[in-house]
C-alpha positions in Angstrom: 218.6 10.2 172.0 216.8 12.9 170.0 214.9 14.1 173.2 218.2 14.3 175.1 219.8 16.4 172.3 216.9 18.8 172.2 217.1 19.2 176.0 220.9 19.9 175.8 220.6 22.3 172.9 217.9 24.3 174.8 220.4 24.7 177.7 222.0 28.0 177.1 223.9 30.6 179.2 221.6 33.0 181.0 223.8 36.0 180.2 225.7 36.3 176.9 228.0 39.1 175.7 228.1 39.8 172.0 230.6 41.9 170.1 229.7 43.2 166.6 226.1 43.0 168.0 224.7 45.9 165.9 224.6 44.1 162.6 225.4 41.0 160.6 226.3 37.7 162.3 226.5 39.4 165.7 222.9 40.8 165.5 221.4 37.7 164.1 223.0 35.6 167.0 221.7 38.1 169.5 218.2 37.9 168.1 218.3 34.2 168.3 219.7 34.1 171.9 217.0 36.6 173.1 214.2 34.5 171.6 215.7 31.6 173.5 215.6 33.4 176.9 219.1 34.7 177.1 220.0 38.1 178.5 222.3 39.7 175.9 224.8 42.5 176.2 225.7 43.9 172.8 228.8 45.8 172.1 229.6 47.7 168.8 231.3 50.8 167.6 228.2 52.6 166.3 225.8 53.7 169.1 223.0 54.5 166.7 223.2 51.1 165.1 223.2 49.5 168.5 219.9 51.4 169.4 218.3 50.1 166.2 219.5 46.5 167.0 218.1 46.7 170.5 214.7 48.0 169.1 214.6 45.2 166.7 215.2 42.6 169.4 212.6 44.1 171.6 210.1 44.1 168.8 210.7 40.4 168.2 211.1 39.5 171.9 209.4 42.1 174.2 210.5 40.5 177.3 214.2 40.4 176.2 216.8 41.7 178.6 219.2 43.8 176.5 222.2 46.0 177.4 224.0 48.0 174.7 227.5 49.5 174.9 229.3 51.7 172.2 232.8 50.1 172.4 236.0 50.0 170.3 237.3 46.6 171.1 240.9 47.8 170.7 240.3 49.7 174.1 241.0 46.9 176.6 240.1 49.0 179.7 236.9 49.8 177.9 236.3 46.1 177.3 236.9 45.4 180.9 234.4 48.0 182.0 231.8 46.6 179.5 232.1 43.2 181.0 232.0 44.5 184.5 228.9 46.6 183.7 227.2 43.6 182.1 227.7 41.6 185.2 226.4 44.4 187.4 223.2 44.9 185.3 222.4 41.5 183.9 224.3 39.0 186.0 227.4 36.8 185.7 228.3 35.9 182.2 228.7 32.3 181.1 228.5 32.8 177.3 230.3 35.1 174.9 230.1 35.6 171.1 232.8 37.6 169.5 231.8 38.6 166.0 233.4 42.1 165.7 235.7 42.4 162.7 236.7 44.3 159.7 238.2 43.7 156.2 240.5 46.8 156.3 240.1 50.5 156.6 239.3 51.1 153.0 237.2 47.9 152.4 239.5 47.0 149.5 241.0 43.8 148.2 244.7 44.4 147.2 248.2 42.8 147.1 250.5 43.1 150.2 252.8 45.5 148.3 249.9 47.8 147.9 248.6 47.5 151.4 249.6 50.6 153.5 251.0 50.2 157.0 247.9 51.9 158.2 245.6 49.4 156.6 247.6 46.5 158.0 247.7 48.0 161.4 243.9 48.6 161.4 243.0 45.1 160.3 245.3 43.4 162.8 244.5 45.7 165.7 240.7 45.3 165.3 240.4 41.6 164.3 243.2 40.0 166.3 244.1 42.4 169.2 240.5 43.5 169.7 239.4 39.9 169.8 242.2 39.0 172.3 241.1 41.9 174.5 237.5 40.5 174.6 238.5 37.0 175.2 240.9 37.9 177.9 238.2 39.8 179.9 235.6 37.2 179.2 237.9 34.4 180.6 238.9 36.6 183.5 235.2 37.2 184.4 234.1 33.6 184.1 237.2 32.5 186.1 236.5 34.9 188.9 232.9 33.8 189.2 233.7 30.1 188.7 231.3 30.0 185.9 231.6 27.1 183.5 230.8 28.6 180.0 231.4 28.9 176.3 233.3 31.5 174.4 232.8 31.5 170.6 234.8 33.5 168.2 234.3 34.3 164.6 237.3 33.6 162.6 237.1 33.0 158.8 238.1 30.4 156.2 240.7 33.0 155.3 242.3 32.0 158.6 242.5 28.4 157.4 243.6 28.6 153.7 244.6 32.2 153.1 242.9 34.9 151.1 244.7 36.2 147.9 245.0 40.0 148.1 243.8 40.0 151.6 247.1 39.5 153.6 246.2 41.7 156.6 242.8 40.2 157.1 244.2 36.6 156.6 247.0 37.1 159.0 244.6 38.3 161.7 242.2 35.5 161.1 245.1 33.0 161.2 246.0 34.6 164.6 242.4 34.3 165.8 242.5 30.5 165.1 245.8 30.3 167.0 244.3 32.3 169.9 241.3 30.1 170.2 243.4 26.8 170.2 245.9 28.2 172.6 243.5 29.6 175.1 241.2 26.6 175.0 244.1 24.6 176.5 244.5 27.0 179.2 240.8 27.2 180.2 239.4 23.7 179.5 240.1 22.4 183.0 238.2 25.5 184.4 235.1 24.4 182.4 235.5 27.3 180.0 235.4 26.2 176.5 236.6 28.2 173.4 235.5 27.3 169.9 235.7 29.2 166.6 233.4 29.6 163.6 235.1 30.0 160.2 232.5 31.4 157.7 232.9 31.6 154.1 231.0 34.2 152.2 228.2 35.7 154.4 225.8 38.5 153.2 226.6 40.9 156.0 226.8 44.7 155.9 230.6 44.4 155.6 229.9 42.9 152.1 226.7 44.4 151.1 227.4 48.0 152.2 230.8 48.3 150.5 231.9 48.1 146.9 235.3 46.3 146.7 237.8 47.5 144.1 237.7 44.2 142.6 234.2 44.1 141.2 234.4 40.4 140.4 235.6 39.3 143.8 232.1 38.3 145.3 231.0 36.7 142.0 234.1 34.6 142.0 233.6 33.4 145.5 230.0 32.5 144.8 230.9 30.6 141.6 233.4 28.6 143.6 231.0 27.7 146.4 229.3 24.3 145.7 226.0 25.6 147.2 226.1 28.5 144.7 225.3 31.2 147.2 226.5 33.1 150.2 225.3 32.3 153.7 222.7 34.4 155.5 223.7 35.7 158.9 221.0 33.6 160.5 222.7 30.4 159.2 225.8 31.3 161.1 223.8 32.3 164.1 222.4 28.8 164.2 225.9 27.3 164.6 226.8 29.9 167.2 223.8 29.1 169.3 224.8 25.4 169.1 228.3 26.0 170.2 227.0 28.1 173.1 224.6 25.5 174.2 224.7 22.4 176.3 224.7 20.3 173.2 228.4 21.0 172.5 230.0 20.4 175.9 232.8 18.4 174.5 233.9 20.7 171.9 236.9 22.9 172.9 239.6 24.4 170.7 237.8 23.5 167.5 237.2 25.5 164.4 234.0 24.9 162.6 233.7 25.9 158.9 230.4 27.1 157.5 231.1 27.9 154.0 228.7 26.0 151.6 231.6 23.6 150.8 234.0 26.3 149.5 237.1 24.8 151.0 235.9 21.2 151.1 
C-alpha cells in the first residue's frame, strides 16, 4: 500500500498554473512542482518579483520549464490571455494553484465601521472576484481540452470561523469556500476536481513585510496556536502538491485546514 501511495503521489500534472507565484505560498509551491518535473506558469502583479522567483527556481532546478506573466487577477480578459499563452508555450494545463490574495489595501486590522469602502472593495475584488476569474478560465481550458485535472485554491481559516476586525478579508474568504464547493459540483463529472486549503498563520511576505496597526495581532495568533508557531510556506506547499497529485483523486469540494491546531 505504501508503494502504491508513493506512485500516486508522484503523479502530477505536466503543466500547472500558479497565481501569487512571485512569493510566499505560491512561490514555495511552484518551487516544489518544478523540482518534481512540472512545467509552471507563474502569474503575479509584480514583474520584478516574478523575475526573481523564476531565477530562484532555475537555480534550484536548471531544467525547469517556467513561464512568468505580470497579471492583475481582477482583469478577467488578462487572465484568459495568460491561460491561453500558457497552453501555447507549455502545453495543455491539467493543474492550477491559486494563491494570489491580499489582506486589504492598507494591510491593517480594523473593525467594520472603520473599514472604508475602498478597502472593502479592494479585498473582495482581489480575493474573491480575482479568484473566480482564475478558476473560471482554468475550468474553461481544462474542459475544452478534455483534461482531467486538479484546481487548488487558497482560502483561509478566516473563511471558516471568521476573523475579528477583518470583515472584508473574512467575507471574501468565506466566498472562496463557497466558490470551491459550488464549482466542484459542476466539474466533478468532467474529471476536474476543486479543493481548498485553509491556512492559519503563515510566515509569508504579506505578514512579514507589513506592520499591522494592532501590534499584538500576530503574537496573539501564535499564542493561540497549539504548535506555538506560524507555518512556513513550504509546509503549505506540501499540502498543495498532495492535492494536485494522483494521491488525492477522490477529494473534491473539500477544504483542508493547515493551522497548527488553531481552530481544532
